C-alpha positions as CSV (number, residue, x, y, z in Angstrom):
1,M,-35.5,-19.0,-18.4
2,P,-34.6,-18.2,-14.7
3,I,-31.8,-20.8,-14.9
4,F,-30.5,-19.2,-18.2
5,H,-30.7,-15.7,-16.6
6,Q,-28.7,-17.0,-13.7
7,L,-26.1,-18.5,-15.9
8,C,-25.6,-15.2,-17.7
9,S,-25.4,-13.4,-14.4
10,D,-22.9,-15.9,-13.0
11,L,-20.8,-15.7,-16.2
12,R,-20.6,-11.9,-15.8
13,N,-19.7,-12.0,-12.1
14,V,-17.1,-14.8,-12.5
15,A,-15.5,-12.8,-15.3
16,K,-15.4,-9.7,-13.2
17,M,-13.8,-11.6,-10.3
18,A,-11.2,-13.2,-12.7
19,D,-10.2,-9.7,-13.8
20,E,-9.8,-8.6,-10.2
21,L,-7.7,-11.6,-9.3
22,T,-5.6,-11.9,-12.4
23,E,-2.4,-9.8,-12.4
24,K,-1.8,-9.1,-16.0
25,D,1.8,-8.7,-17.4
26,D,2.7,-6.2,-20.0
27,E,2.3,-8.6,-22.8
28,I,-1.5,-9.1,-22.2
29,E,-2.2,-5.6,-20.9
30,N,-4.0,-4.7,-24.1
31,A,-5.9,-8.0,-24.5
32,S,-9.6,-8.1,-23.9
33,S,-10.5,-8.5,-20.2
34,Y,-12.5,-11.6,-19.1
35,Y,-15.3,-9.1,-18.3
36,E,-15.3,-7.9,-21.9
37,Q,-15.1,-11.4,-23.2
38,S,-18.2,-12.3,-21.1
39,A,-20.1,-9.6,-23.1
40,N,-19.2,-11.4,-26.3
41,Y,-20.6,-14.7,-25.0
42,I,-23.8,-13.1,-23.7
43,M,-24.2,-11.4,-27.1
44,E,-23.9,-14.8,-28.8
45,A,-26.6,-16.1,-26.5
46,Y,-28.7,-13.0,-27.3
47,R,-28.5,-13.7,-31.1
48,T,-29.6,-17.3,-30.5
49,C,-32.7,-16.1,-28.5
50,T,-33.7,-13.4,-31.1
51,S,-33.6,-16.1,-33.9
52,D,-36.4,-18.0,-32.2
53,V,-39.5,-17.7,-34.4
54,R,-42.0,-18.9,-31.8
55,A,-44.4,-16.2,-30.8
56,D,-45.8,-17.6,-27.6
57,P,-44.2,-15.8,-24.6
58,S,-44.3,-19.0,-22.6
59,T,-42.1,-20.8,-25.0
60,T,-40.1,-18.3,-27.1
61,K,-36.5,-17.7,-26.2
62,K,-37.0,-14.0,-27.0
63,I,-38.4,-13.6,-23.5
64,A,-34.7,-13.5,-22.4
65,I,-33.6,-10.6,-24.5
66,L,-34.4,-7.9,-21.9
67,N,-32.5,-9.6,-19.1
68,M,-29.5,-10.1,-21.4
69,T,-29.7,-6.5,-22.5
70,N,-29.5,-5.5,-18.8
71,Q,-26.4,-7.8,-18.4
72,L,-24.7,-6.1,-21.3
73,F,-25.7,-2.7,-19.9
74,R,-23.9,-3.6,-16.6
75,I,-20.8,-4.7,-18.4
76,Y,-20.5,-1.7,-20.8
77,F,-21.2,0.8,-18.1
78,K,-18.3,-0.8,-16.1
79,L,-15.9,-1.0,-19.1
80,S,-16.5,2.3,-20.9
81,I,-19.5,4.6,-21.6
82,N,-18.3,4.8,-25.2
83,K,-19.2,1.1,-25.6
84,L,-22.8,1.8,-24.8
85,N,-23.4,2.6,-28.5
86,L,-23.0,-1.1,-29.1
87,L,-26.4,-1.5,-27.4
88,K,-28.3,0.6,-29.9
89,P,-29.6,-2.4,-31.9
90,L,-30.6,-4.1,-28.6
91,I,-32.5,-1.0,-27.4
92,R,-34.3,-0.8,-30.8
93,A,-35.3,-4.5,-30.4
94,I,-36.8,-3.7,-27.0
95,E,-38.7,-0.7,-28.4
96,N,-40.1,-2.9,-31.2
97,S,-40.9,-5.9,-29.0
98,G,-44.6,-5.1,-29.1
99,T,-46.8,-7.2,-26.8
100,L,-43.8,-9.3,-25.7
101,Y,-42.7,-6.3,-23.6
102,Q,-45.7,-6.9,-21.3
103,S,-44.4,-10.5,-20.6
104,F,-41.0,-9.3,-19.3
105,S,-40.7,-9.3,-15.6
106,M,-41.1,-6.0,-13.7
107,A,-37.7,-6.4,-12.2
108,D,-36.1,-6.5,-15.6
109,K,-38.1,-3.6,-16.9
110,V,-37.1,-1.5,-13.9
111,T,-33.5,-2.4,-14.4
112,Y,-33.7,-1.7,-18.1
113,N,-35.2,1.8,-17.6
114,Y,-32.6,2.6,-15.0
115,F,-29.8,1.9,-17.4
116,L,-31.6,3.4,-20.4
117,G,-32.1,6.6,-18.3
118,R,-28.5,6.8,-17.4
119,K,-27.5,6.3,-21.0
120,A,-29.9,9.0,-22.1
121,M,-28.5,11.4,-19.4
122,F,-25.0,11.0,-20.8
123,D,-26.4,11.4,-24.3
124,A,-28.0,14.7,-23.1
125,N,-31.4,13.4,-24.0
126,L,-33.0,14.7,-20.8
127,P,-36.7,14.0,-21.6
128,L,-35.9,10.3,-22.2
129,A,-33.7,10.3,-19.1
130,E,-36.5,11.7,-17.0
131,K,-39.1,9.3,-18.4
132,S,-36.9,6.2,-18.0
133,L,-35.5,7.0,-14.5
134,S,-38.9,8.1,-13.2
135,Y,-40.4,4.8,-14.4
136,A,-37.6,2.9,-12.6
137,F,-38.1,4.9,-9.4
138,R,-41.8,4.6,-9.5
139,N,-41.9,0.9,-10.1
140,C,-39.0,-0.1,-7.8
141,P,-40.5,-1.7,-4.6
142,A,-40.8,0.7,-1.7
143,E,-38.8,-1.6,0.6
144,C,-35.8,-1.5,-1.8
145,L,-34.5,1.8,-0.5
146,S,-30.9,1.3,-1.7
147,N,-32.1,0.6,-5.3
148,K,-34.5,3.6,-5.2
149,R,-31.6,5.7,-3.9
150,L,-29.4,4.5,-6.7
151,V,-32.0,5.7,-9.3
152,L,-32.3,9.1,-7.5
153,I,-28.6,9.7,-7.8
154,Y,-29.2,10.1,-11.6
155,L,-32.8,11.3,-11.6
156,I,-32.2,14.3,-9.3
157,P,-29.6,16.0,-11.6
158,V,-31.9,15.4,-14.6
159,K,-34.9,16.8,-12.8
160,M,-32.9,19.8,-11.7
161,F,-31.9,20.6,-15.3
162,L,-35.6,20.5,-16.2
163,G,-36.4,22.9,-13.3
164,H,-37.7,20.5,-10.7
165,M,-35.8,20.7,-7.4
166,P,-35.9,17.8,-4.9
167,T,-37.2,18.5,-1.4
168,A,-35.1,18.3,1.7
169,H,-37.3,15.5,3.0
170,L,-36.6,13.4,-0.1
171,L,-32.9,13.9,0.1
172,H,-32.9,13.0,3.8
173,K,-35.1,9.9,3.4
174,Y,-32.8,8.4,0.8
175,Q,-29.5,9.6,2.5
176,L,-28.6,11.9,-0.4
177,D,-27.7,14.9,1.7
178,E,-24.7,15.5,-0.6
179,F,-27.2,17.2,-3.0
180,H,-28.7,19.5,-0.3
181,D,-26.4,22.5,-0.6
182,V,-26.2,22.0,-4.4
183,V,-30.0,22.3,-4.6
184,E,-30.1,25.3,-2.2
185,A,-27.3,27.1,-4.2
186,V,-29.2,26.7,-7.5
187,K,-32.5,27.9,-5.9
188,E,-30.7,30.9,-4.4
189,G,-28.7,31.7,-7.5
190,N,-25.6,31.5,-5.3
191,L,-22.6,30.6,-7.5
192,A,-20.1,30.6,-4.7
193,K,-22.2,28.2,-2.6
194,L,-22.6,25.9,-5.6
195,D,-18.9,25.7,-6.1
196,Q,-18.4,25.0,-2.4
197,A,-21.0,22.3,-2.4
198,L,-19.6,20.6,-5.5
199,G,-16.1,20.8,-4.0
200,A,-17.1,19.4,-0.7
201,N,-18.8,16.3,-2.3
202,E,-16.6,16.1,-5.3
203,R,-15.4,12.5,-4.6
204,F,-19.0,11.2,-4.3
205,F,-20.2,12.9,-7.4
206,I,-17.2,11.7,-9.4
207,Q,-17.7,8.1,-8.3
208,C,-21.3,8.3,-9.4
209,G,-20.2,9.8,-12.8
210,I,-22.4,13.0,-12.4
211,F,-19.8,15.6,-11.4
212,L,-19.4,17.2,-14.8
213,M,-23.2,17.3,-15.3
214,L,-23.7,19.0,-11.9
215,E,-21.0,21.5,-12.9
216,K,-23.3,22.5,-15.8
217,L,-25.9,23.6,-13.2
218,R,-23.9,26.9,-13.1
219,A,-25.9,28.0,-16.1
220,I,-29.2,27.5,-14.2
221,T,-27.7,29.2,-11.2
222,F,-26.7,32.2,-13.3
223,R,-30.3,32.3,-14.6
224,T,-31.7,32.4,-11.1
225,L,-29.3,35.1,-10.2
226,F,-30.3,37.2,-13.2
227,K,-33.9,36.9,-12.2
228,R,-33.2,38.0,-8.7
229,I,-31.2,41.0,-9.9
230,A,-33.9,41.9,-12.4
231,A,-36.5,41.8,-9.6
232,I,-34.4,44.1,-7.4
233,I,-33.7,46.5,-10.2
234,G,-37.2,46.4,-11.5
235,N,-36.2,46.0,-15.1
236,H,-35.5,43.0,-17.3
237,V,-32.6,44.9,-18.9
238,I,-29.8,44.5,-16.4
239,P,-26.7,46.7,-16.5
240,L,-23.6,44.5,-16.8
241,K,-21.9,46.5,-14.1
242,A,-24.7,45.6,-11.6
243,F,-24.3,41.9,-12.4
244,Y,-20.5,42.1,-12.2
245,H,-20.6,43.7,-8.7
246,I,-23.0,41.1,-7.3
247,V,-21.0,38.2,-8.7
248,Q,-17.9,39.8,-7.1
249,Y,-19.7,40.2,-3.8
250,L,-20.6,36.5,-3.8
251,G,-16.9,35.7,-4.1
252,V,-17.1,34.2,-7.6
253,T,-13.9,34.8,-9.6
254,D,-14.4,32.2,-12.3
255,V,-17.4,33.3,-14.4
256,R,-17.8,30.6,-17.1
C-alpha cells in the first residue's frame, strides 16, 4: 500500500503543477482543471478499494481508504470549500470502519482529523471541530512544530468560541503572535482593540481562511464587556445609556 499511497500523492502533485504551468485560453477556461480531474481518478481508485471483500487488514485494499480520503480533502480544500460535501459518504465510511480504523497509520489519522476538524469548523460544528483538531494536535509528533502550528491556526479560534483562551506562551512557542492582541481584546472586552488586531493581521487571517470566523468573536467580546459593566454598576440590569457611553469611549463606531 505505501507504493499505492505514493502514486495517489504524486498524481495530485503533478496535476497541481500542470495547472500552475498551463496557461489556459478562453476556450478551456471553464474546463475541469487537472487538479480536479486528479480527484476523479483518486475517487475511482477509492471505489475499487472499498469493493474489496477481504477482511484481513494485512491484505484488504480497504486499508487505503483513509489515505485517499485525505488526498481528496487536500484537493477539495484547494478547489472550493463547497466541494467538501462530496466527501460526506467517505467520512461516513471512516466512521463505520470499525476495527479497521485501528489499522490505519497514525499519520493518516492525524491528517484526517485535521481536515475533518477544519470542515467541522466551517460547518459551525464546533464540538466536532474541537474534538478532531485536538486529536490532531495531541497526536502530532512534538518535533513536527510546523504541523502542530498548522493545527493550532484552526484550533485556537474554535477554542476561543468555546471559552478557552490560549496562553501567551503557547502563541509564542508556535510563532502565532498574530493571535496575541485578538486574545487580549476578547479577554478585556475591548472592541476597538479587537478591530485593530484583526486589521493589523488581516492578510494572515484571510490566507488561513479564518478571518470571517474571528470577526464573529465580537459577540464574545461584547459579552465580556457586558459582564465588566455589570460588575462596575453592581447590577445585572445594565442601562443602555451606560453601555453606549462606554462603547463610544472605546472608540467603537460600528456596533454590529
